[in-house]
N, C-alpha and C positions, 0 to 999 in steps of 0.2 A: 388464158386460164389453164389450158391443157398443158402448156409448157411448164407452168408453175407446179401443176400436179406431178409432172415427171420429176422435177428437181426435189419436190417434197418426198417422193418415193426414194430418191437417191439419198437424201439426208437421213431418212428413217433407216435405210439399210446400213448406213455407216454407224449410227448410234446403236443399233441392235445387233451388230456383228458379234458373233461369239468370241470369247477370249480364248487365245490359243494355248495349247498345252506345251508346246515347245517353240523354238525359234522358226521352224519350218512347218507350214500347214500340212496336216495329214491328208490322206487320200479322200476321206469322207468330207473334210472341210473344203478341199479343192473342188470336189464335185458340186457341193452346195454353192460355192462362189461362182462356178461356171454356170450353174443353173440360174442363179440370180442375175448374172450378167446377160444371159440369153433372154430372160424376162424383160430386163431393162432395154435390151436391143430391140425386142419386139414392140415394146411400148413406144420407143423413139421412132420406129418405123411408122407406127400409127399416127403419131404426132406430125411427122413429116407429110403424111398424106393430107392431114387437116390443113397444114400450112400451104400446101399446093392448091387445095380447094379455095383457101382464102385469097391466094394470089390470082386465081382465075376470076373470082368475084371482083377483085380490084381492077383487073384488066377491063372488065365490062363497064367500068365507070370512067375509063380514060377519056372518053369523048367529052364528058362534062367537066372533068377535073384532071386534065392530063398531067399537070405539073405535080400535084399532090400524089397522084397514082404512081408516078415514076419514083418519087421518094419512098413511098411505102413499099413498092416492089423491091427497091434496092435494099431496104431494111430487112425484108423477108429473105432475100437472097443471103444476107449476112447471117441471119438466124439459122438458115439451112446449113450454111457452111460450118458454123460452130456446133450445131447439133450433130452433124455427121462426124466432126472431129471428136466430139464427146463420146460417141459410140465407139470409136476406135481406141480412145485413150482410157475409157472407164475400166475395162477388165485389167489392163496393165497397172493402172493406178491402185485398184483394189488389191491385187496381188502384192504390189510393192509395199502397201501399207501393212498387209498381213505379215509379210516377212520381217517387218521392223518390230512387230509386237513381241514382247517377251513374256515369260510365264508369270512373273510377279511384278506388282507395281513398283517395287524398289528398284528394279533394273530396267524399267521401261525407257529410261534415257541414260543408260550407263555411259559414264565419261563426260556428262554434260554439266556436272556440278560447277565447274569453273565458269560457265556461261553467265552466272549472275553478275560477274564483274565486267561484262561487255559494255562498251560505251554506246551511245545512241547511234553513232555512225556505224559501228560494227554490227549493231542489231539490224540497221537498215540494209547493210550489205548482205547480212545473213539471210534476210527475208528475200532480197532480190535473187540470191543464188538458189533459193528453194522455191522460186516461183513456179517451177514445173510440177510441184507436188500438188495434185488436185485437191486432196483433203485439206491441206494447210491453206490453200487459196480459199476454199469454202469456209474454213474456220475464220479467216480474217473478214470475209464478207458478212457472215452471220453475226460475228461479234460486233461489227459496226451497226447492224440493224437493230440490235436490242437496245432499248432506251434505258438509261440510268434514271433513278428517281429525279424528278425535276425540282425537288425542294432545295432551297438555299441552305444547305447543311451548316456551313460555317456561321451564318448569321443567326440561325435558330439555336445552335449550340451556345452562342454568346448570350442570347436572351435567357436561356435556361440557367446558365451559370450565374448570370447577373442576378436573376430572381432569387436563386437559392442562397447566394451570398448575402443579399439584403435580409432575407428571412433569418439567416443565422446571426447576423448582427443584432437584429431585434430580439432574438431569443436568448442570446448570451447573457445579458444582465439577469434574466429570469432564472437561468440555471445556476448562477453564482450567488443568488440571493440567499441570505441565512434563514429566511422564513418561508421559502418556497421550494418545493421538491418535485422537479420535473427532469426528465432525461436531458443530458447534454448532447446537442447535435454536433456531430463531426462533419468535416468537409464531405460533400456529396460525391459519389463515384458514378460515373456514367456507365451504364450497362445496356445490353440489348442490341437488336439489329440496327436501329436507327443510328446509334453511335458507332457500331462496328462497321457500318458501311454497306449493308446488303439488304436493307428493308425492302420487302416486296410491295409495300403499301403506298409508296410515293408520297403525295401530299397528306395522306391520312396517317402517316407514321406517328407512333407514340414514343415520345422521348422519355425513357425510363431512367431514373436515378435511384441509387441505394444510399440512404443516409444512415451511417452507423450511429448507434446510440451508446452513450456511456452512462453508467448509473449516476444518479445524483449523489451529493455528499451524504455520507452516513449509510450508504448502501453498496452492495456488491452483487454482480450477476454470476450465476453458476449454471452451466448448460447441462441438462440431463437428457440422455439419449432415450427416445421412446422405444417401445417394443415393436411397432409396425415399421418395417423397412422397405416396403414396396409401394410405389416404384422407386422411392428414394427415402433417405432417412429423415425422421422427424425428431424435434427436440422440444423440451420445455425450458424456459428461462426462469430458474428459481431466484427470487430476490431475497437477499439476506441483509439484515441490519448489522452494521459494524460499529464498534466503539470509536467515538470521536473525542474522547476526553483529552487526549494529548493535543488536540487542535483548539480546544476551548480558549486557551490563553492567547492564541494567535488571532482568532476571529471573534469579534465582539458579539454577544448575545447568541452564540452558537451552543446549542444543547445536544446532549448525547441521548440517542434513542434508547440505549441499553441501561443507562445509569441515572437518568432523571425521571422523576415521577411522571406518570402519564397525564395527570391533571395539569401539571406545569407545561408539558409539551403542547397540550391542546390549547392552553390559554395564550401561549406566546408564539406559536408557529401555525402555519397553514396545515391542513390535513396531510398526513404522511403519504409518501409514495405508494405504500402498500394499500392505502385506502382509495387512492385516486385511479391508478393505472393498472392495478393488479387484481386478480381473482384469487383469493387465498394468498398463498405465498408465491404465485407465478405471474409473470408479466403477461398482460392480456393484449392480444393483437388488436381486437376491435376497439377497446378503450384507448389504446395508443393512437389508432387512426382517428378516432373522434376528437381526441385532444389536439392533434396536429391540425386537423381540418378547421376546428374552431379557432385555433391560433392564426391560421392563414386568413380566414375570413375577417377576423377582428383587426388584423394588421394590414389588410390589402390597401386601404386608402392612405396609409403612411408610406407606401412603396412608390418609387418613381415610375414603375411599370404601369401603375394605375392610370397614368395620364396618357398612355399609348395604347393600352389594351383594356378590353372589357373582360372581366373574369367570371367564369361560371364553374361552380364546384359540381363535379359529376358524382353520382352515387357510387360508393365503394365502402365496404366494411373492413377492408384490410389494407388500404393505402389511401393516399390523397391524390385524386385525379382532378386535374384542372384543364379547362378549355379557355384559352386566351384568344380573343378575336380583335383584330385591328379594324380601323375604319374602312379599310379596303375589303373587309369581310374575309380576309385570309385568316385561317385558324391555326392554332398551335396546341397540340395535346401533350400534356406533361403528366407523368405518373411518378409520385414520390413514394418509394417503399422504405421500410425501416429494417434494420438488421443489427445483429450482435455478432461480433467477430469471434471466431474460434481461435483463441490464443493470438499468435502473431501471423497466422496463415492468411491465404487469400480465399478461404472458405468462411461463409457467414451462415447464420440462420436468419431467415427473412420472413417478413409479414406477407409476402406474395403467396397466394394459394395456387395449388395445381388445378388444372382443368378437371371438371367433373369429379372432384374429390372433396368430400366434406371432412373438415377437421375442426376440433374444438377450438374455442377462441384462445386457449392457452398453448396451442400447438404452433411451433415455428418450424416450417420445413427447411431443410438444409438447402442452401443456395450456392450454386457454382458460377453465378453470373460474373463475379469479379475475376475469378480465375480464367473464365472464357475470354473476357476482354483482354486480359494480359496475354493469353495465348495468341490472339489475333494480332496484337501489337508485336509480339515476338516474330510471327510469320512475316509481318510487314517489314520488319527490319532485316530479315534474312532473305526474303524473296527479291527478285529483280523488280525494278521500278514498273516494268510492263506486265507484271503478273496479273492474271485474270481469275484468281481463285475466288475473289469476292463476287465477281460477275457471274461465275458458274453457280455460286450459292444463291445469288439474287434470282437468276433465271429459274433454277429448280424450285425455289420458294414460291414463285409466282404461279406455278402449275398445281400447287397443293390445295388451293382453296376449294372447299366443298367435299374434300375427301377425308378419310380417317387418318391420313398421315399428318403428323405434327411437324412444325418447323424445327422443333428441338431434335427430333429423330434425324431429320435431314442434316441439321447443323452438326450433330454428333458424327454422322457418317462422313461428312466432308472433313471434319477435324481428324478423324482416323486416316483418311486418304492423304491429308497434308503432311502427315508424319511418315508415310510410306512411299509416296511418289515424290521424287526430288522436286524441290521448289522451282528450279528453272524450267521444269516441264509444264508449268501452269501458264506459260506464255500464250499470248493471243493466238499464235499459229497452231497451238494444240487445243484450242477451245472445244472443238467437237469431240476430240479424243477424251478430254477430261470429263465432258458431260456424259460420254459413254461409260467412263469408269464409274462415275457416281451412280448411274442407273444400274449398272451391273452389280455394284457393291450392295445397293439397296435390295435388288432382287435376290442375291445370295443370302442376305440377312433374313429376308422374308421366308425363303425356302428352308433355312435352318431354324427359323423362329427365334433368332437371337441377334441382338444388337447391344454390344457391351457399352456401358457408360464409359466416357473417355477418361475420367480421373481416378477410377478405382483399378488397382492392379495393373496399371499401364506403364511399362518401362519407357515408353516414348514421350512421356510428358516432359516438356523442357524444364531444366533444372531451375531456371529463374522463377518458376511458378511455385510458391510455397504452399505445400499441402500438409495437413495433419499427419502425424507419424503413422497412423494406422491405415492410411489410404493405400500404400504400396503393398501391404500384405492382405488387404481386404479382398473378399471374393467380388469380382465385377458384377455390378447390377445389370440385369438384362432388361433393356427398355422394351423388348418385345415379349415379355413374360406372359402378357395376356393372351397372345396368340397360341401359346402352348396349352392353355386351359380351355380355349374355345375354338373348335374346328370350324365353325361357321364364320367366326371373325377372321380366321386365317384364310379361308377361301375367298371371302370378300376383299381382304387386303390384296391378294394376288390378282383378283379381277380389277381392282382399282389401279394397281400398278400398270396393267396394260393400258388403261385410260391415260395414265400419266405419260406414257411414252408417246401416245397420239397427241396429247396436249403439247408436249415439248416440240414435236415436229411442227405443229400449227403455229406455235409461238415464234419459232425461228423464222418461219416463212411470212407470216402475216403481221408481225410486230412492226410498228412504225415509230 
């Protein structure tokens, strides 16, 4: 256990090493590193004394278990050899690592952009050539120790998509009926950490999908921006009735809401869209959620999934949350959210509410989930096959539970780093270095009380992500705005950050 503590101290020192101002460490930094190396040398000396005491105790047992004692003694001798070697190599390894650090993340791996095209054999050769780099060796070791979520992702994605496809087939005739007025469901879009590949919750992951809504016939949606802009923008979806007289001759029994008498409309058609899912002239989030929940419950026994799963509808006023349980008692959690697209962009207004924020039922917060999914797909296409950027995000997300830090803030920080640190530098051999970059970036954002939203005023957003025209010129939204208004919250956030660093070290060492 003492040896484990020593290596934990070593990992923590690597993660928490300060970022250099230049390519060469200054005198103050060199003294701190030398002081740290001396502390580690003294710690290793103490551990060696303990190992020697253990070997003496083992020798006293040789008479009763000579063979086993000999084996254990040989193992201890091996430990002592590598411990002494570590003492000699550690200071030089730390200085070598510091000399390689550069002032900005963009240049942390200058000249390595072409490494993304390396073949598997070339990568293995590169790793073998760098085997003497102690930090990279440790990065590979700890990267292997961290367990990925054990869920069968491919199978669960197939179940979710199959279910949504069946529901859309059942709902389509209703949306096209001439006497019924309900939104038209578009193909679901997979969003969130479970589909992006970094969920920290393993088997309890929630598979979230966004179902875009199109207005029923005779209606149109108009988005109106609200006055409250923090922490992000809110909209209302105004519903307008439009003339359908030109379509009357094409569709039998089709009446125009604007030009037919109200009495005739009531007599020949179901209640209008405005009367069922709207409050006044605005689409109501809660009414929409209740309508879809009722639709799913009434349709469940008609679905093939009902023969394999037991379905339970979970309470929610803004979405449709389902728990599917197989006979083996394995559960699958699905959350279906609803959205209205902003033009042809990847930005939607969504029924999903923000944590600890009360919003009226006619308020639809702006959602960037689809754009975020497209960003991670872009990174996956550009990064080497062995990239560990998702694993870094997964590891950091696991240590946030019980703190005031949100996974969205962490995700935003990592997205910024993915556009400033070259993608080849997210290789497994740089695992510890990238974890250190994430922690340093979060600390600097906390100290400055500012973390900019990724999609506002950010020139580094990939061009393939379609944003509304006003996003490039908009003032970035500060996700840490609340820290500027509450000194106590800022002090607590800094305290919790120190706890996060300790959690990260423990996770790296004791994860199985």
